C-alpha positions as CSV (number, residue, x, y, z in Angstrom):
1,M,-8.5,4.3,-25.7
2,S,-6.3,1.9,-23.7
3,K,-7.3,-1.6,-23.1
4,E,-7.2,-3.1,-19.6
5,V,-4.8,-6.1,-19.3
6,T,-4.3,-8.3,-16.2
7,N,-0.8,-9.7,-15.9
8,D,0.3,-13.0,-14.4
9,N,0.3,-11.6,-10.9
10,G,-3.3,-10.5,-11.2
11,I,-2.4,-6.8,-11.3
12,L,-4.8,-4.7,-13.5
13,R,-2.7,-2.6,-15.9
14,F,-3.4,-0.8,-19.1
15,E,-2.0,-1.4,-22.6
16,F,1.6,-0.6,-23.3
17,T,2.8,3.0,-23.2
18,Q,6.4,4.2,-23.2
19,D,6.6,4.4,-19.4
20,K,8.8,1.9,-17.5
21,F,5.8,0.6,-15.5
22,G,3.6,-0.3,-18.4
23,A,0.7,1.5,-16.9
24,R,-1.4,4.5,-17.9
25,P,-5.0,5.3,-16.9
26,K,-7.9,5.3,-19.3
27,N,-8.8,8.7,-17.9
28,D,-7.2,11.1,-15.5
29,D,-9.3,9.8,-12.5
30,G,-8.3,6.2,-12.9
31,A,-5.6,4.2,-11.3
32,L,-2.5,3.3,-13.2
33,A,-2.8,-0.3,-11.8
34,S,-4.8,-1.9,-9.0
35,L,-4.8,-5.2,-7.1
36,P,-7.3,-6.5,-4.6
37,M,-5.6,-7.5,-1.3
38,H,-6.8,-10.2,1.1
39,D,-10.6,-10.2,1.9
40,C,-11.5,-6.5,1.8
41,G,-8.4,-4.5,0.9
42,Q,-7.1,-2.9,-2.3
43,V,-4.0,-1.2,-3.5
44,G,-4.0,1.1,-6.5
45,L,-1.2,3.0,-8.1
46,I,-2.6,6.5,-8.7
47,S,0.4,8.4,-10.1
48,T,4.1,8.5,-10.5
49,Y,6.4,11.5,-10.6
50,G,10.0,11.6,-11.6
51,S,12.2,9.0,-13.1
52,D,15.6,7.4,-12.9
53,D,16.9,10.4,-14.8
54,F,15.5,12.8,-12.1
55,I,17.3,10.8,-9.4
56,V,20.6,10.7,-11.3
57,D,20.5,14.4,-12.1
58,A,19.8,15.2,-8.4
59,A,22.8,13.0,-7.4
60,R,25.1,14.7,-9.9
61,V,24.2,18.2,-8.6
62,S,26.8,17.5,-5.9
63,Y,29.6,16.9,-8.4
64,G,31.7,20.1,-8.5
65,K,33.4,21.8,-11.4
66,G,36.0,19.5,-13.0
67,T,34.4,16.4,-11.6
68,E,34.2,13.7,-14.3
69,R,31.1,11.6,-14.9
70,K,32.6,8.2,-14.1
71,R,29.5,6.1,-13.7
72,S,26.6,5.2,-16.0
73,S,23.2,6.1,-14.7
74,A,22.4,2.5,-13.8
75,A,25.7,2.2,-11.9
76,L,25.2,5.5,-10.1
77,L,21.7,4.3,-8.9
78,R,23.1,1.1,-7.6
79,Y,25.9,3.0,-5.9
80,L,23.4,5.4,-4.2
81,L,21.3,2.5,-2.9
82,R,24.3,0.4,-1.8
83,H,25.7,3.3,0.2
84,K,22.4,4.5,1.5
85,H,22.6,7.9,-0.2
86,T,18.8,8.2,-0.3
87,S,18.1,11.9,-0.7
88,P,18.3,11.9,-4.5
89,F,15.6,9.2,-4.5
90,E,13.2,11.9,-3.0
91,Q,13.1,13.4,-6.5
92,A,10.7,10.6,-7.6
93,E,7.4,9.8,-5.9
94,V,4.5,7.4,-6.2
95,C,1.0,7.9,-5.0
96,F,-1.1,4.9,-3.9
97,Y,-4.7,4.4,-3.0
98,L,-4.7,1.9,-0.1
99,K,-7.8,0.3,1.4
100,M,-7.1,-1.8,4.5
101,P,-8.3,-2.7,7.9
102,M,-7.6,-0.1,10.6
103,F,-5.0,-2.2,12.4
104,T,-3.0,-2.4,9.2
105,A,-3.4,1.4,8.5
106,V,-2.1,2.2,12.0
107,Q,1.1,0.2,11.3
108,Q,1.5,2.0,8.0
109,L,1.4,5.4,9.9
110,R,3.6,4.1,12.7
111,H,6.5,3.5,10.3
112,R,6.2,7.1,8.9
113,T,6.6,5.9,5.3
114,A,4.1,8.3,3.6
115,N,2.1,11.4,3.5
116,V,-1.5,10.3,4.4
117,N,-5.0,11.5,3.8
118,Q,-7.7,9.3,5.2
119,Y,-11.5,8.9,4.5
120,S,-13.4,10.9,7.1
121,A,-16.4,9.4,8.9
122,R,-17.0,12.9,10.2
123,Y,-17.7,14.4,6.7
124,S,-18.8,11.3,4.8
125,E,-20.9,8.3,5.7
126,L,-19.1,5.0,6.2
127,D,-20.0,1.9,4.2
128,E,-21.3,-1.1,6.2
129,E,-18.1,-3.1,5.7
130,F,-16.1,-5.0,8.3
131,Y,-12.9,-6.9,8.4
132,V,-13.4,-10.4,9.7
133,P,-10.2,-12.4,10.0
134,N,-10.0,-15.8,8.3
135,R,-10.2,-18.7,10.7
136,L,-6.6,-19.6,9.9
137,H,-5.5,-16.2,11.0
138,L,-7.0,-16.5,14.5
139,G,-4.3,-17.7,16.8
140,I,-4.0,-18.4,20.5
141,Q,-1.8,-15.8,22.2
142,A,1.7,-17.1,23.0
143,T,2.6,-16.8,26.7
144,D,6.4,-16.3,26.0
145,N,6.1,-13.8,23.1
146,N,3.5,-11.0,23.0
147,Q,3.9,-10.8,19.2
148,G,3.6,-14.5,18.6
149,R,1.0,-17.2,18.4
150,A,0.9,-20.6,20.2
151,G,-1.2,-22.3,17.7
152,L,-4.6,-22.0,16.1
153,F,-8.0,-22.2,17.7
154,S,-10.2,-25.3,17.0
155,E,-12.7,-24.9,14.1
156,E,-15.5,-24.5,16.6
157,D,-13.8,-21.9,18.7
158,A,-12.6,-20.0,15.6
159,S,-16.2,-19.9,14.2
160,H,-17.5,-18.6,17.6
161,I,-14.8,-15.9,17.6
162,Q,-15.7,-14.8,14.1
163,T,-19.4,-14.6,15.2
164,E,-18.4,-12.4,18.1
165,I,-16.3,-10.1,15.9
166,V,-19.2,-9.7,13.4
167,A,-21.7,-9.0,16.2
168,A,-19.5,-6.4,17.9
169,Q,-18.8,-4.6,14.6
170,Q,-22.5,-4.7,13.6
171,G,-23.5,-3.3,17.0
172,A,-21.0,-0.5,16.7
173,F,-22.1,0.2,13.1
174,D,-25.8,0.3,14.2
175,I,-24.9,2.9,16.9
176,Y,-23.0,4.9,14.3
177,Q,-26.0,4.9,12.0
178,R,-28.3,6.1,14.8
179,L,-25.9,8.9,15.8
180,L,-25.7,10.2,12.2
């Protein structure tokens, strides 16, 4: 049985195996590695598929008869990255479990970086869990930059804003519970 080990970055991993990532689950249902994020988020590495060798082999498929192997595998990987030849990298995949506030999840989808399945409030009951931003993350909207801040709210104003956020989320959750 593998022993859980937390590294210097706070990432939960499992005892050494022969894989490059140093992570293997205790059981098939477990994450290879996990790390809490911010106040209520989490990222977990669920599975990996492929390897550097898969990528190198896929790249070398395009070499024709009589083509010499001129680069080491490491040099070929660097070449592919440097020249943005990315299709061979599709031969390796990672699967993550991500728990995050909705506004972060929307950005993840917006950038089309993944295939996504999402927890369904239609088929499963949601937990009573809300994202409330830290007071230091509550900023006054900049007038000259819609994506920027013009400073932080006072401690009193930030506390009032947090109270309003919690009240709105609790009210919405109460309605959700009644409608179930």
